[in-house]
VEXKE-547684 format. One record per residue (C-alpha): x, y, z; residue in three letters; residue number from 1. Coordinates in Angstrom, 1 decimal, padded with zeros to 4 digits. Layout:
// residues N
{xx:X	yy:Y	zz:Z	rest:Ala	nr:NUM}
...
***
This chain:
// residues 175
{xx:-000.1	yy:000.1	zz:000.0	rest:Met	nr:1}
{xx:001.5	yy:003.3	zz:-000.9	rest:Lys	nr:2}
{xx:001.2	yy:005.9	zz:001.6	rest:Leu	nr:3}
{xx:000.5	yy:009.4	zz:000.7	rest:Pro	nr:4}
{xx:003.1	yy:011.8	zz:001.4	rest:Pro	nr:5}
{xx:003.9	yy:012.2	zz:005.0	rest:Ala	nr:6}
{xx:003.6	yy:016.3	zz:004.6	rest:Asp	nr:7}
{xx:000.5	yy:016.0	zz:002.8	rest:Ser	nr:8}
{xx:-002.9	yy:016.9	zz:004.9	rest:Ala	nr:9}
{xx:-003.9	yy:013.3	zz:004.4	rest:Leu	nr:10}
{xx:-000.4	yy:011.9	zz:005.7	rest:Gly	nr:11}
{xx:-000.4	yy:014.3	zz:008.4	rest:Arg	nr:12}
{xx:-004.0	yy:012.7	zz:009.5	rest:Leu	nr:13}
{xx:-003.2	yy:009.1	zz:008.7	rest:Met	nr:14}
{xx:-000.1	yy:009.5	zz:011.3	rest:Ala	nr:15}
{xx:-002.1	yy:011.0	zz:013.9	rest:Asn	nr:16}
{xx:-002.7	yy:008.1	zz:016.3	rest:Leu	nr:17}
{xx:-004.6	yy:009.1	zz:019.7	rest:Pro	nr:18}
{xx:-002.6	yy:006.6	zz:021.8	rest:Arg	nr:19}
{xx:-000.9	yy:003.2	zz:021.7	rest:Cys	nr:20}
{xx:-002.6	yy:-000.1	zz:021.9	rest:Gly	nr:21}
{xx:-002.2	yy:-003.1	zz:023.8	rest:Arg	nr:22}
{xx:-002.3	yy:-006.4	zz:023.3	rest:Val	nr:23}
{xx:-005.1	yy:-008.1	zz:025.5	rest:Asp	nr:24}
{xx:-004.9	yy:-011.9	zz:024.5	rest:Trp	nr:25}
{xx:-002.3	yy:-014.1	zz:022.5	rest:Ile	nr:26}
{xx:-003.3	yy:-017.6	zz:020.6	rest:Gly	nr:27}
{xx:-001.7	yy:-020.0	zz:018.8	rest:Leu	nr:28}
{xx:-003.1	yy:-022.5	zz:015.7	rest:Arg	nr:29}
{xx:-001.3	yy:-025.4	zz:016.5	rest:Pro	nr:30}
{xx:-002.7	yy:-027.4	zz:013.8	rest:Ala	nr:31}
{xx:-005.8	yy:-027.6	zz:011.2	rest:Arg	nr:32}
{xx:-009.0	yy:-028.0	zz:012.9	rest:Gly	nr:33}
{xx:-008.4	yy:-028.0	zz:016.9	rest:Val	nr:34}
{xx:-008.7	yy:-025.4	zz:019.2	rest:Pro	nr:35}
{xx:-006.3	yy:-022.3	zz:019.6	rest:Met	nr:36}
{xx:-004.2	yy:-022.2	zz:022.9	rest:Val	nr:37}
{xx:-004.3	yy:-019.0	zz:024.6	rest:Ala	nr:38}
{xx:-000.6	yy:-018.2	zz:025.8	rest:Val	nr:39}
{xx:001.2	yy:-015.3	zz:027.6	rest:Glu	nr:40}
{xx:004.4	yy:-014.8	zz:025.4	rest:Ala	nr:41}
{xx:005.1	yy:-015.7	zz:022.0	rest:Val	nr:42}
{xx:008.3	yy:-015.3	zz:019.6	rest:Val	nr:43}
{xx:007.7	yy:-013.7	zz:016.2	rest:Ala	nr:44}
{xx:010.2	yy:-014.9	zz:013.9	rest:Glu	nr:45}
{xx:011.7	yy:-012.9	zz:010.8	rest:Leu	nr:46}
{xx:010.2	yy:-015.3	zz:007.9	rest:Gly	nr:47}
{xx:009.1	yy:-017.5	zz:010.1	rest:Gly	nr:48}
{xx:005.7	yy:-016.6	zz:011.6	rest:Gly	nr:49}
{xx:004.9	yy:-017.2	zz:015.2	rest:Leu	nr:50}
{xx:006.7	yy:-020.1	zz:016.8	rest:Val	nr:51}
{xx:003.8	yy:-022.8	zz:017.8	rest:Gly	nr:52}
{xx:001.7	yy:-021.5	zz:015.3	rest:Asp	nr:53}
{xx:000.3	yy:-023.7	zz:012.1	rest:Arg	nr:54}
{xx:000.9	yy:-021.1	zz:009.8	rest:Tyr	nr:55}
{xx:004.5	yy:-020.3	zz:010.8	rest:Lys	nr:56}
{xx:006.7	yy:-020.0	zz:007.6	rest:Gly	nr:57}
{xx:003.7	yy:-018.7	zz:005.8	rest:Gly	nr:58}
{xx:003.1	yy:-016.0	zz:002.8	rest:Ser	nr:59}
{xx:004.9	yy:-013.5	zz:004.5	rest:Gly	nr:60}
{xx:001.9	yy:-011.2	zz:004.5	rest:Lys	nr:61}
{xx:000.1	yy:-013.0	zz:007.0	rest:Arg	nr:62}
{xx:002.9	yy:-014.2	zz:009.8	rest:Asp	nr:63}
{xx:000.8	yy:-012.6	zz:012.3	rest:Val	nr:64}
{xx:-003.0	yy:-011.7	zz:012.6	rest:Thr	nr:65}
{xx:-004.4	yy:-009.3	zz:014.7	rest:Leu	nr:66}
{xx:-008.1	yy:-008.0	zz:015.5	rest:Ile	nr:67}
{xx:-009.4	yy:-005.2	zz:017.6	rest:Gln	nr:68}
{xx:-010.8	yy:-005.6	zz:021.1	rest:Ala	nr:69}
{xx:-013.5	yy:-003.3	zz:020.6	rest:Glu	nr:70}
{xx:-014.6	yy:-005.2	zz:017.7	rest:His	nr:71}
{xx:-015.5	yy:-008.5	zz:020.1	rest:Leu	nr:72}
{xx:-018.7	yy:-007.4	zz:021.6	rest:Pro	nr:73}
{xx:-020.3	yy:-005.6	zz:017.7	rest:Val	nr:74}
{xx:-019.5	yy:-009.6	zz:016.5	rest:Ile	nr:75}
{xx:-021.0	yy:-011.1	zz:019.5	rest:Ala	nr:76}
{xx:-024.2	yy:-008.9	zz:019.2	rest:Ala	nr:77}
{xx:-024.3	yy:-009.0	zz:015.6	rest:Leu	nr:78}
{xx:-023.9	yy:-013.1	zz:015.7	rest:Ser	nr:79}
{xx:-026.6	yy:-013.5	zz:018.3	rest:Gly	nr:80}
{xx:-024.3	yy:-014.3	zz:021.1	rest:His	nr:81}
{xx:-023.6	yy:-012.8	zz:024.5	rest:Ala	nr:82}
{xx:-019.9	yy:-012.9	zz:024.0	rest:Arg	nr:83}
{xx:-017.6	yy:-013.8	zz:021.5	rest:Val	nr:84}
{xx:-014.3	yy:-015.6	zz:022.9	rest:Leu	nr:85}
{xx:-011.2	yy:-014.6	zz:020.7	rest:Pro	nr:86}
{xx:-010.1	yy:-018.5	zz:020.3	rest:Ala	nr:87}
{xx:-013.1	yy:-018.8	zz:018.5	rest:Leu	nr:88}
{xx:-012.3	yy:-015.8	zz:015.9	rest:Leu	nr:89}
{xx:-009.0	yy:-017.5	zz:015.3	rest:Arg	nr:90}
{xx:-006.7	yy:-014.5	zz:015.4	rest:Arg	nr:91}
{xx:-003.4	yy:-014.4	zz:016.7	rest:Asn	nr:92}
{xx:-003.5	yy:-011.3	zz:018.8	rest:Leu	nr:93}
{xx:-006.4	yy:-009.5	zz:020.6	rest:Val	nr:94}
{xx:-005.3	yy:-005.9	zz:020.5	rest:Val	nr:95}
{xx:-007.3	yy:-002.6	zz:022.5	rest:Ser	nr:96}
{xx:-006.8	yy:001.0	zz:022.2	rest:Gly	nr:97}
{xx:-006.1	yy:001.7	zz:018.9	rest:Leu	nr:98}
{xx:-008.1	yy:001.4	zz:015.2	rest:Pro	nr:99}
{xx:-005.8	yy:-001.7	zz:013.8	rest:Leu	nr:100}
{xx:-007.1	yy:-000.4	zz:010.0	rest:Ile	nr:101}
{xx:-004.9	yy:002.7	zz:011.1	rest:Ala	nr:102}
{xx:-001.8	yy:000.1	zz:010.8	rest:Leu	nr:103}
{xx:-002.5	yy:-001.1	zz:007.1	rest:Lys	nr:104}
{xx:000.7	yy:-000.2	zz:005.4	rest:Gly	nr:105}
{xx:002.7	yy:001.0	zz:008.3	rest:Arg	nr:106}
{xx:005.1	yy:-000.1	zz:010.4	rest:Arg	nr:107}
{xx:004.6	yy:-000.8	zz:014.2	rest:Phe	nr:108}
{xx:006.4	yy:-002.2	zz:017.1	rest:Arg	nr:109}
{xx:004.7	yy:-004.6	zz:019.5	rest:Ile	nr:110}
{xx:007.1	yy:-006.0	zz:022.4	rest:Gly	nr:111}
{xx:010.6	yy:-006.8	zz:020.7	rest:Glu	nr:112}
{xx:009.1	yy:-007.1	zz:017.3	rest:Ala	nr:113}
{xx:008.5	yy:-005.0	zz:014.3	rest:Leu	nr:114}
{xx:005.8	yy:-005.7	zz:012.5	rest:Leu	nr:115}
{xx:004.1	yy:-004.0	zz:008.9	rest:Glu	nr:116}
{xx:000.4	yy:-004.2	zz:008.1	rest:Gly	nr:117}
{xx:-000.1	yy:-005.7	zz:005.2	rest:Thr	nr:118}
{xx:-003.8	yy:-006.6	zz:004.6	rest:Asp	nr:119}
{xx:-007.0	yy:-006.6	zz:006.3	rest:Pro	nr:120}
{xx:-007.8	yy:-010.3	zz:007.6	rest:Cys	nr:121}
{xx:-010.8	yy:-011.1	zz:006.1	rest:Asp	nr:122}
{xx:-013.3	yy:-013.6	zz:007.9	rest:Pro	nr:123}
{xx:-013.2	yy:-017.3	zz:006.5	rest:Cys	nr:124}
{xx:-016.1	yy:-019.9	zz:006.1	rest:Ser	nr:125}
{xx:-015.2	yy:-021.5	zz:009.1	rest:Arg	nr:126}
{xx:-016.9	yy:-018.7	zz:011.0	rest:Met	nr:127}
{xx:-020.6	yy:-020.0	zz:010.0	rest:Glu	nr:128}
{xx:-019.7	yy:-022.8	zz:011.8	rest:Gln	nr:129}
{xx:-018.1	yy:-020.9	zz:014.8	rest:Ala	nr:130}
{xx:-020.5	yy:-018.0	zz:015.1	rest:Leu	nr:131}
{xx:-023.8	yy:-020.4	zz:013.4	rest:Gly	nr:132}
{xx:-025.8	yy:-018.8	zz:010.3	rest:Pro	nr:133}
{xx:-024.8	yy:-015.3	zz:009.5	rest:Gly	nr:134}
{xx:-021.3	yy:-015.8	zz:011.3	rest:Gly	nr:135}
{xx:-019.1	yy:-014.6	zz:008.0	rest:Tyr	nr:136}
{xx:-021.2	yy:-011.4	zz:007.9	rest:Asn	nr:137}
{xx:-021.1	yy:-010.9	zz:011.4	rest:Ala	nr:138}
{xx:-017.3	yy:-010.6	zz:010.9	rest:Met	nr:139}
{xx:-017.1	yy:-008.5	zz:007.4	rest:Arg	nr:140}
{xx:-015.4	yy:-005.5	zz:008.2	rest:Gly	nr:141}
{xx:-014.0	yy:-006.1	zz:011.6	rest:Met	nr:142}
{xx:-011.9	yy:-009.2	zz:011.2	rest:Gly	nr:143}
{xx:-008.7	yy:-007.4	zz:011.9	rest:Gly	nr:144}
{xx:-005.3	yy:-006.8	zz:010.0	rest:Leu	nr:145}
{xx:-002.5	yy:-009.4	zz:008.8	rest:Cys	nr:146}
{xx:000.8	yy:-008.3	zz:009.4	rest:Ala	nr:147}
{xx:004.2	yy:-009.4	zz:007.9	rest:Arg	nr:148}
{xx:007.2	yy:-009.6	zz:010.9	rest:Ile	nr:149}
{xx:010.3	yy:-007.1	zz:009.8	rest:Leu	nr:150}
{xx:012.0	yy:-007.8	zz:012.9	rest:Glu	nr:151}
{xx:012.0	yy:-010.7	zz:015.6	rest:Gly	nr:152}
{xx:011.2	yy:-010.8	zz:019.2	rest:Gly	nr:153}
{xx:008.9	yy:-011.8	zz:022.0	rest:Thr	nr:154}
{xx:005.5	yy:-010.5	zz:022.3	rest:Ile	nr:155}
{xx:003.8	yy:-010.5	zz:025.6	rest:Arg	nr:156}
{xx:000.4	yy:-010.0	zz:027.3	rest:Leu	nr:157}
{xx:000.0	yy:-006.3	zz:028.3	rest:Gly	nr:158}
{xx:002.7	yy:-005.3	zz:025.6	rest:Asp	nr:159}
{xx:002.0	yy:-001.9	zz:024.3	rest:Ala	nr:160}
{xx:001.1	yy:-001.7	zz:020.7	rest:Val	nr:161}
{xx:003.1	yy:001.3	zz:019.2	rest:Thr	nr:162}
{xx:002.8	yy:002.9	zz:015.4	rest:Ala	nr:163}
{xx:006.0	yy:004.0	zz:014.0	rest:Leu	nr:164}
{xx:006.4	yy:007.4	zz:012.7	rest:Ala	nr:165}
{xx:006.3	yy:007.8	zz:008.6	rest:Phe	nr:166}
{xx:009.6	yy:007.2	zz:007.1	rest:Asp	nr:167}
{xx:010.0	yy:008.7	zz:003.6	rest:Thr	nr:168}
{xx:013.4	yy:007.1	zz:003.4	rest:Ala	nr:169}
{xx:012.0	yy:003.5	zz:004.3	rest:Thr	nr:170}
{xx:008.8	yy:003.1	zz:002.4	rest:Glu	nr:171}
{xx:006.5	yy:000.4	zz:003.9	rest:Pro	nr:172}
{xx:006.6	yy:-002.8	zz:002.1	rest:Gly	nr:173}
{xx:010.1	yy:-002.3	zz:000.9	rest:Thr	nr:174}
{xx:011.7	yy:-004.1	zz:004.0	rest:Ala	nr:175}
***
């Protein structure tokens, strides 16, 4: 994704986030079709994804999947549930406190790891089974963000999610 020039009006708006976010939940998918495992910390490996996740070593655009904590009650309401547990939605990280969509095409740090938001994390057909009829549509637009790992390191519960300043010398997507 090509970002607008940092000194443009749109560039300044896109660079302005009100605060840092926070990691509220971490989950790994150890194998296809098995429940996610909640962990307190995970190692993100450059070119490899998250240690212990079945997608480790995947496409490189989807090393880590994130979902916004503030969307969980909305997804629950739209799918007819009182509450939706993060493991049901099969994303690696639940993040609160900042709009994940603002990290698309942008670099950000979580704990020791440096990530870059690549694409929206659209729901898959499994959400019909997980959430019931209409589950796929309940998640549309709120499925989160995919990210690639640019620098490895440990990510822990409670770690800050900090968007980095736009760097015109190193445009996102070139690392």
